[in-house]
C-alpha positions in Angstrom: 34.6 -156.0 83.1 36.9 -158.4 84.3 38.5 -158.2 80.1 39.1 -154.5 80.6 43.2 -154.2 80.0 45.1 -152.8 82.8 46.6 -149.9 80.3 42.8 -149.0 79.4 42.3 -147.9 83.1 46.3 -146.0 83.3 45.9 -144.5 80.2 46.2 -140.7 80.3 43.1 -140.3 78.5 41.3 -142.6 81.0 42.4 -142.0 84.4 42.0 -144.8 86.9 39.2 -144.5 89.3 41.3 -144.9 92.0 43.3 -141.6 91.0 40.1 -139.8 91.2 39.1 -140.9 94.6 42.6 -140.6 96.5 42.8 -137.2 94.4 39.1 -136.4 95.9 39.9 -137.3 99.4 43.4 -135.1 99.2 41.2 -132.4 98.4 38.5 -132.7 100.8 41.4 -133.1 103.6 43.5 -130.4 102.8 40.3 -127.9 102.6 39.5 -129.3 105.9 43.1 -128.5 107.4 42.7 -124.8 106.1 39.4 -124.1 107.5 39.8 -125.8 110.7 42.9 -123.2 111.2 40.6 -120.4 109.9 38.7 -121.0 113.5 41.5 -120.4 115.6 42.9 -117.3 113.6 39.6 -115.9 113.4 38.8 -116.1 117.2 42.1 -114.6 117.5 41.2 -111.7 114.9 37.5 -111.3 116.5 38.7 -110.6 120.2 40.1 -107.4 119.6 36.6 -105.9 118.8 33.9 -107.8 121.0 33.6 -110.0 124.0 34.3 -113.7 123.1 31.0 -114.9 124.4 29.7 -112.7 121.8 31.2 -113.5 119.4 30.5 -117.6 119.8 26.8 -116.4 120.2 26.7 -115.0 117.1 29.4 -117.1 114.9 26.9 -120.2 116.2 23.6 -118.4 115.6 24.1 -116.9 112.3 25.8 -120.3 111.2 22.7 -122.1 112.4 20.3 -119.8 110.7 21.5 -119.5 107.3 21.2 -123.3 107.6 17.7 -123.6 108.7 16.1 -123.2 105.4 18.4 -125.9 103.9 17.7 -128.2 106.8 13.7 -127.7 106.6 13.0 -127.9 102.7 15.9 -129.8 101.7 16.5 -133.6 103.0 14.3 -136.1 105.2 11.9 -134.6 107.7 13.6 -134.5 110.8 13.1 -136.3 113.9 12.4 -135.5 117.1 14.7 -137.9 118.6 17.4 -137.4 116.2 17.0 -133.7 116.7 17.1 -134.0 120.4 20.2 -136.3 119.8 21.9 -133.3 117.7 21.1 -130.9 120.5 22.8 -132.8 122.9 26.1 -133.2 120.6 25.7 -129.1 119.9 25.7 -128.4 123.7 28.4 -130.7 124.7 30.6 -131.0 122.0 30.5 -127.9 119.8 29.6 -125.3 122.5 32.4 -127.0 124.9 35.0 -127.2 122.3 34.5 -123.8 120.8 34.4 -122.0 124.0 37.6 -123.8 125.5 39.9 -123.2 122.8 38.3 -120.0 122.6 38.5 -118.7 126.3 42.3 -120.3 126.2 43.5 -117.3 123.0 41.2 -114.9 125.1 43.2 -115.4 128.3 46.2 -115.1 126.2 47.6 -118.5 124.8 49.4 -118.4 121.4 46.9 -119.1 118.9 49.6 -121.8 117.3 49.9 -123.4 120.8 45.9 -123.8 121.1 45.8 -125.3 117.6 48.7 -127.8 118.9 46.7 -128.8 121.9 43.5 -129.5 120.4 44.6 -131.2 117.5 45.8 -134.0 120.1 42.3 -135.2 119.0 43.8 -138.0 117.0 45.5 -139.3 120.4 42.3 -138.3 122.4 39.8 -140.1 120.2 42.3 -143.3 120.5 42.7 -143.3 124.2 39.0 -143.3 124.7 38.3 -145.9 122.4 40.1 -148.0 124.6 37.7 -148.2 127.3 34.3 -147.2 125.0 34.9 -149.4 122.3 37.6 -152.2 123.6 39.8 -151.0 121.3 43.3 -152.4 122.9 46.2 -149.6 122.7 49.8 -151.0 121.4 52.8 -150.1 123.3 54.0 -148.1 120.3 50.8 -146.3 120.7 51.4 -145.3 124.4 54.7 -144.7 123.2 53.8 -142.4 120.7 51.1 -140.6 122.8 53.7 -139.9 125.6 55.9 -138.4 123.0 53.2 -136.4 121.6 52.1 -134.9 125.0 55.9 -133.8 125.6 56.0 -132.1 122.6 53.3 -130.0 124.1 54.4 -129.8 127.4 57.7 -128.3 125.6 55.7 -125.5 123.0 53.7 -124.7 126.0 56.8 -124.5 128.6 57.9 -121.0 127.0 54.3 -119.8 126.0 53.4 -119.7 129.6 55.0 -116.5 130.0 54.0 -115.0 127.0 51.6 -112.2 127.9 51.5 -113.3 131.4 49.5 -116.2 130.7 48.6 -118.5 133.5 49.4 -122.2 133.4 45.0 -123.4 134.0 44.6 -121.7 130.6 46.0 -124.3 128.7 44.3 -126.9 130.1 41.2 -125.2 128.7 41.7 -126.5 125.1 42.6 -130.3 126.6 39.1 -130.4 128.3 37.4 -128.9 125.1 39.2 -131.4 122.8 38.2 -134.4 125.3 34.4 -133.3 125.0 34.6 -133.2 121.0 36.6 -136.7 121.1 34.0 -138.3 123.1 30.9 -136.6 121.0 32.8 -138.1 117.9 32.9 -141.7 119.1 29.2 -141.3 120.2 28.0 -140.2 116.8 29.3 -143.1 115.0 26.5 -145.3 117.1 23.8 -142.6 117.3 20.4 -143.0 115.9 20.6 -139.7 114.3 24.1 -140.1 112.4 22.2 -141.0 108.9 21.3 -137.3 109.3 22.5 -135.0 106.0 25.3 -133.0 107.2 23.6 -129.3 106.7 20.9 -130.7 109.1 23.3 -131.8 112.0 25.4 -128.9 111.6 22.2 -126.6 111.8 20.8 -128.2 115.0 24.2 -128.1 116.8 25.1 -124.4 115.5 22.1 -123.2 117.1 22.1 -125.3 119.9 25.4 -124.3 120.7 24.2 -120.7 120.3 21.3 -121.3 122.9 24.1 -122.3 125.5 26.1 -119.1 125.2 23.4 -116.8 125.7 23.5 -116.7 129.6 27.3 -116.4 129.0 27.2 -113.3 126.5 24.4 -112.1 128.6 26.7 -112.2 132.0 29.5 -110.8 129.9 28.2 -107.5 129.2 24.9 -108.3 126.8 23.7 -110.2 123.9 24.8 -107.3 121.0 28.4 -106.2 120.9 29.4 -102.4 118.8 28.3 -103.6 114.8 31.7 -102.5 114.0 32.9 -103.6 110.7 35.9 -106.1 112.4 33.1 -107.4 114.1 31.2 -108.6 111.4 33.7 -109.6 109.3 35.3 -111.5 111.9 31.5 -113.1 112.6 31.2 -114.1 108.8 34.9 -115.4 108.6 34.0 -117.5 111.7 30.5 -118.7 110.1 31.2 -119.0 106.5 35.0 -120.7 106.5 35.2 -122.0 110.1 31.9 -123.4 110.7 30.5 -124.0 107.2 34.0 -125.3 105.7 35.5 -126.8 108.8 32.8 -128.6 110.9 31.1 -129.3 107.4 33.9 -131.0 106.3 34.7 -132.7 109.1 31.0 -134.4 109.1 31.7 -134.8 105.4 34.8 -136.9 106.2 33.7 -138.8 109.0 31.1 -140.5 106.5 34.1 -141.4 104.3 37.2 -142.3 106.5 37.3 -143.5 110.0 37.3 -141.1 113.0 41.0 -141.8 113.4 42.1 -140.8 110.2 39.6 -137.9 109.8 41.5 -136.9 113.2 44.7 -137.4 112.2 44.1 -135.6 109.2 43.6 -132.2 111.8 47.1 -132.9 113.2 48.3 -130.7 109.7 46.6 -127.6 111.1 49.2 -126.8 114.1 52.0 -125.9 111.8 49.6 -124.0 109.5 48.1 -122.2 112.5 51.5 -121.5 113.6 52.9 -119.5 110.9 49.4 -118.0 109.9 49.2 -116.0 113.7 53.0 -115.1 113.6 52.3 -113.5 110.2 49.2 -112.0 110.9 49.8 -111.1 114.7 53.2 -111.4 115.2 52.8 -114.1 117.6 56.0 -115.8 118.7 57.9 -118.5 116.9 60.5 -119.4 119.1 62.5 -122.3 118.9 61.5 -124.2 122.0 57.9 -124.0 120.3 58.8 -125.3 116.7 60.9 -127.9 118.4 57.8 -129.0 120.7 56.0 -129.2 117.3 58.4 -131.4 115.8 58.4 -133.7 118.8 54.5 -133.3 119.0 54.2 -134.8 115.2 56.7 -137.4 115.7 54.9 -139.0 118.7 51.9 -138.9 116.1 53.7 -140.5 113.6 55.2 -143.4 115.7 51.1 -143.4 117.0 50.0 -143.4 113.8 52.1 -146.3 112.0 51.3 -148.5 114.7 49.8 -152.3 113.1 47.6 -152.3 116.0 45.0 -150.5 117.4 42.6 -147.7 115.4 43.3 -147.6 111.9 44.3 -144.7 110.1 42.4 -145.6 106.7 
């Protein structure tokens, strides 16, 4: 092994393992960004055809039920303690995150702005790492956080008037993101962290679906009109946004640090913004673009700090 010439590993006929490793990592992260953006767009599409909690209920239930045979038949036998932990994560993190950002879109917040707020997740993870993991934040990281928040405020300020959206609506994705960031850190040290991804996702989806049942019932019933558009929206949300986004998210967490995984998600707001502009004619104003650029600059300042949570 130590006698292998360097030129052999760099030969086009024998691609370097490092090249393939980086290539697979890039493909995983690109797929994660696309599927994560698809969740926001899918919710925006489906709310025109069904109440929001019915959408969330059936998105989660279909995803969980499709995974159930795999969860039972493939992988190690699930222990009760691990299942209960994942029930907690599903009820607290997945249900809170999905409900908060979906309600924000439902109440009129532009989809791209909601994506921008929720994708402050890297900063939220780092801030929570400070008290939970004793990771001290460097001054550069505090400065990056402040600039990132300023960018969100600039982008949101013009959007408050879009569709007469109340100011408090923009706090919803902040709450959901905080719950998700907290669960991301807790999961790293949980007893069930080594459960296969498909088992984790199955339990969390079914738990989130159960949490949505009383809200869907209060909103008008568990089963909305089965229009083709509603069914297509649920299929999109289950297959692309749930299996794709959440499955890739948990797979990425096993390969990379929480800071790096959540950092990758910061690439989804520009994609979501363009997607919503093209499909739903949502605003693409100068203020929104400036706010987005400010936020990205803030994250660049944060990510290039030498201290605190690393991105690799």
